[in-house]
C-alpha positions in Angstrom: 35.9 3.5 1.8 39.2 5.3 0.8 42.5 3.5 1.2 44.5 4.3 4.4 47.3 6.8 4.3 50.8 5.9 5.6 53.8 8.2 6.5 57.3 6.6 6.5 60.2 7.6 8.8 63.3 5.8 7.6 66.8 7.1 7.4 68.0 4.5 4.9 67.0 5.8 1.5 66.8 2.4 -0.3 64.8 0.8 2.5 62.4 3.8 2.5 61.8 3.5 -1.2 61.3 -0.2 -1.1 58.8 0.3 1.7 57.0 3.0 -0.3 56.6 0.7 -3.3 55.5 -2.2 -1.2 52.8 -0.1 0.6 51.4 1.3 -2.7 51.3 -2.3 -4.1 49.1 -3.2 -1.0 46.8 -0.3 -1.9 47.9 2.2 0.7 48.6 6.0 0.0 52.1 7.1 1.1 51.8 10.7 2.2 55.4 11.3 2.7 58.9 10.0 3.7 61.2 11.6 6.4 64.8 10.6 7.2 65.0 12.1 10.7 62.8 12.7 13.6 62.9 16.4 13.3 61.8 16.4 9.6 59.1 14.0 10.5 57.6 16.3 13.1 57.8 19.2 10.7 56.0 17.2 8.0 53.3 15.9 10.3 52.3 19.4 11.2 50.7 19.6 7.7 50.3 16.0 6.8 47.7 13.9 8.7 48.3 10.2 7.8 46.3 7.4 9.2 49.4 5.7 10.5 53.2 6.2 10.8 55.8 3.5 10.2 58.8 4.6 12.3 62.3 3.1 12.2 63.6 3.0 15.8 67.2 3.7 15.0 67.3 7.1 13.3 70.3 9.4 12.8 70.2 12.8 14.4 69.4 14.2 17.8 66.0 12.3 18.0 65.8 8.5 17.5 62.6 6.8 16.5 61.4 6.4 20.1 61.8 10.0 21.0 60.0 11.0 17.8 57.2 8.6 18.4 56.6 10.0 21.8 56.4 13.5 20.4 54.0 12.3 17.6 51.7 10.7 20.1 51.5 13.7 22.3 51.1 16.3 19.5 49.1 14.4 16.8 47.6 11.3 18.4 48.6 9.3 15.2 49.2 5.5 15.7 52.8 4.4 15.2 54.3 1.0 14.2 58.0 0.6 14.9 60.4 -0.8 12.3 63.7 -2.3 13.6 66.3 -4.7 12.4 67.0 -5.7 16.0 65.5 -4.9 19.4 67.3 -5.4 22.6 65.4 -5.4 26.0 66.6 -2.0 26.9 65.3 -0.5 23.6 61.9 -2.4 23.9 61.4 -1.0 27.4 62.0 2.5 26.2 59.8 1.9 23.2 56.8 0.9 25.5 56.6 4.5 26.8 55.6 5.8 23.4 52.7 3.3 23.3 53.3 1.9 19.8 50.6 -0.1 17.9 53.0 -2.8 16.9 56.6 -3.8 15.9 57.8 -5.1 12.5 61.2 -6.8 12.4 63.3 -6.3 9.4 63.4 -7.9 6.9 59.6 -8.4 6.6 57.3 -9.7 3.9 54.2 -8.1 2.5 51.8 -10.2 4.4 53.4 -9.3 7.7 53.5 -5.7 6.9 49.8 -5.6 5.7 48.7 -7.5 8.9 50.6 -5.1 11.2 49.1 -2.0 9.5 45.6 -3.3 9.5 45.7 -4.4 13.2 47.2 -1.0 14.1 44.5 0.9 12.2 41.8 -1.3 13.8 43.1 -0.9 17.3 43.3 2.9 16.8 39.7 3.1 15.5 38.5 1.0 18.6 40.4 3.3 21.0 39.0 6.4 19.3 35.6 5.1 19.5 36.0 4.2 23.1 37.3 7.8 23.8 34.3 9.3 21.9 31.9 7.1 23.9 33.6 8.2 27.1 33.4 11.9 26.1 29.7 11.4 25.2 29.0 9.7 28.6 30.8 12.4 30.5 28.8 15.1 28.7 25.6 13.4 29.5 26.6 12.8 33.1 27.5 16.4 33.5 24.2 17.5 31.9 22.3 16.3 35.0 22.4 18.2 38.3 22.7 15.1 40.3 26.1 13.9 41.7 26.9 10.5 40.3 29.9 8.1 40.6 30.7 4.6 39.5 32.3 2.3 42.1 34.0 -1.1 41.8 33.4 -4.0 44.1 35.9 -2.7 46.6 34.2 0.7 46.7 37.0 2.5 44.8 35.9 5.3 42.5 36.1 4.5 38.8 34.3 7.5 37.3 32.4 10.6 38.5 30.7 13.7 37.1 31.5 17.3 37.8 28.7 17.6 40.4 30.2 14.6 42.4 33.7 16.1 42.0 32.4 19.4 43.5 30.6 17.4 46.3 33.8 15.4 47.1 35.9 18.5 46.9 33.8 20.3 49.5 34.0 17.3 51.8 37.7 16.5 51.3 39.1 20.1 51.1 41.7 20.6 53.7 41.6 16.9 54.8 44.7 15.8 53.0 43.0 12.7 51.6 42.6 11.8 48.0 39.2 10.9 46.3 40.3 7.2 46.2 39.9 7.1 50.1 36.6 9.0 50.1 34.3 6.0 50.7 36.5 4.6 53.5 36.5 7.8 55.5 34.3 10.6 54.2 31.0 11.6 52.9 28.8 8.5 53.1 27.4 7.4 56.5 27.8 3.9 57.9 24.1 3.3 57.2 24.7 4.0 53.4 27.9 1.9 53.4 25.9 -1.1 54.8 23.2 -0.6 52.1 25.9 -0.4 49.5 27.2 -3.8 50.6 23.6 -5.1 50.4 23.2 -3.7 46.9 26.4 -5.3 45.7 25.7 -8.6 47.3 22.1 -9.1 46.1 22.2 -7.0 42.9 19.3 -4.9 44.0 18.6 -1.2 43.3 18.2 0.6 46.7 17.0 4.1 47.6 17.9 5.8 50.8 16.9 9.2 52.1 19.6 10.9 54.2 20.2 14.3 55.8 23.7 15.8 55.6 24.0 19.0 57.5 21.0 21.1 56.3 20.7 19.3 53.1 18.5 16.3 52.2 19.4 13.6 49.6 17.7 10.7 48.0 20.6 8.3 47.3 20.1 5.6 44.7 22.4 2.5 44.6 22.2 0.9 41.2 24.3 -2.4 40.8 25.9 -2.9 37.3 27.5 -6.1 36.1 31.3 -6.0 36.1 34.0 -7.8 34.3 33.1 -11.0 36.3 30.1 -12.1 38.5 32.1 -11.6 41.7 33.3 -8.1 40.7 30.0 -6.0 40.3 29.9 -2.3 40.0 27.5 0.1 41.5 26.3 3.5 40.3 25.7 5.9 43.2 23.4 8.9 42.5 22.8 11.8 44.9 19.5 13.6 44.2 19.1 16.8 46.2 15.6 16.9 47.8 16.3 19.7 50.2 13.8 22.1 48.6 11.1 19.4 48.7 11.9 18.6 52.4 11.7 22.2 53.4 8.5 22.7 51.6 7.1 19.5 53.2 8.1 20.8 56.6 6.6 24.2 55.9 3.3 22.5 54.9 3.3 20.4 58.0 3.9 23.3 60.3 1.3 25.5 58.5 -1.1 22.6 58.5 -0.8 22.2 62.2 -1.3 25.8 62.8 -4.3 26.0 60.4 -6.0 23.0 62.2 -5.5 24.6 65.6 -7.1 27.8 64.3 -10.0 25.9 62.8 -10.5 24.1 66.1 -10.6 27.4 67.9 -13.2 28.7 65.4 -15.2 25.4 65.9 -15.2 26.1 69.7 -16.3 29.8 69.2 -19.0 28.9 66.7 -20.2 26.1 69.0 -20.6 28.4 71.9 -22.2 31.2 69.8 -24.8 28.8 68.4 -25.4 26.9 71.6 -26.1 29.9 73.8 -29.0 31.4 71.7 -30.3 27.9 71.1 -30.6 27.3 74.9 -32.5 30.8 75.1 -34.9 29.8 72.3 -35.7 26.6 73.9 -36.5 28.5 77.1 -38.8 30.9 75.4 -40.6 28.1 73.7 -41.3 26.3 76.9 -42.9 29.5 78.2 -45.0 30.6 75.3 -45.5 30.3 71.5 -47.5 27.1 71.7 -49.0 28.0 68.3 -45.6 28.0 66.6 -43.9 25.4 68.8 -43.7 22.7 66.2 -42.1 24.9 63.6 -39.8 26.4 66.1 -38.7 23.0 67.3 -38.1 21.9 63.8 -35.6 24.7 63.2 -34.1 24.0 66.6 -33.5 20.5 65.5 -31.7 21.8 62.4 -29.5 24.1 64.5 -28.8 21.3 67.0 -27.7 19.0 64.1 -25.3 21.7 63.0 -23.9 21.9 66.5 -23.4 18.1 66.6 -21.5 18.3 63.3 -19.3 21.0 64.7 -18.6 18.7 67.7 -17.7 15.9 65.4 -15.5 18.2 63.3 -13.7 19.3 66.4 -13.1 15.7 67.6 -11.7 14.6 64.2 -9.6 17.7 63.9 -8.1 17.1 67.4 -7.1 13.6 66.3 -5.3 14.9 63.2 -3.7 17.7 65.3 -2.4 15.2 67.8 -1.1 12.9 65.1 0.8 15.7 63.4 2.2 16.9 66.7 3.2 13.4 67.7 5.1 12.6 64.4 6.3 16.0 63.2 6.9 18.1 66.3 9.4 15.8 68.1 6.8 14.3 70.4 6.3 17.5 72.4 4.4 16.7 75.6 4.1 20.3 76.7 1.5 21.2 74.2 -1.5 22.4 76.1 -3.9 21.3 73.4 -7.2 22.9 72.7 -10.2 22.9 75.0 -13.1 20.8 73.7 -16.3 22.7 72.6 -19.1 23.0 75.1 -20.7 19.8 74.0 -17.6 17.8 74.8 -17.0 19.3 78.3 -19.9 17.6 79.9 -22.7 20.1 79.1 -25.9 18.7 77.7 -28.3 20.2 75.2 
């Protein structure tokens, strides 16, 4: 692992040189020294050190705090402040630039080394956290489902682009911000109650809900938070509108097809039963020689008719079930007349 590089911003020439020698003795690489904020910014455009040591009190139009703020915005390089004294007002200003530490002059090697190493470590951890956040966002945006992470009080902590779009459609023109979404918009009372159940008992729940013309399968996945009494929950909206429309289409077509089949059952039943009655009449008048064979064939035809009758009855049961559950309990359906064998006629 190569040694860390350090850039020095110090307007006192002797102190800057002393600091350079101390840093090199500790094993660091000094990439440059600037005596003003302006020259520091110009040098950092081409020099990319791992960390900057910045004197707070610099001569010139920009002091160390102003310079540090610009460095943070432009280059994202961690900064440690050097100062001989720090009053409360100065420290409050310095906080805005988000420094990685303070070193009070005069300082010893151990103190300097510790401050630099802690600053570098903190910067690496924050960079890794930012990289993890970017990776998670990329993965979250790669899925078409709308997802968001909520805290225990139902405030939004994170969400993907699909959820931002969903919330934007709901909130557009309402004047309310996303932080108020769950209190007033988008999720029905039934889902809110299930959300409380998921948070309280730590169970993953799935709910199917219709919003306008769209159908969603909503998953509520509890996640441990910073403490047991502060759980998080991941809310995922999976659009199942196409599936629901296909399901409804299949149900409608199924009911229609069964009705058509039952009509054919009735027609075939009548078509078979009428000639059957005629054959039985002819047999009773004549054909004694072939009566046994004819009656055997009549039995076969009669069995087919019985099976048609049974098929009609079972189809009627299915038809009524579908109508009762998928056609809003319509009572005005006239039904289908039973085949001849079910209307009181006897073979």
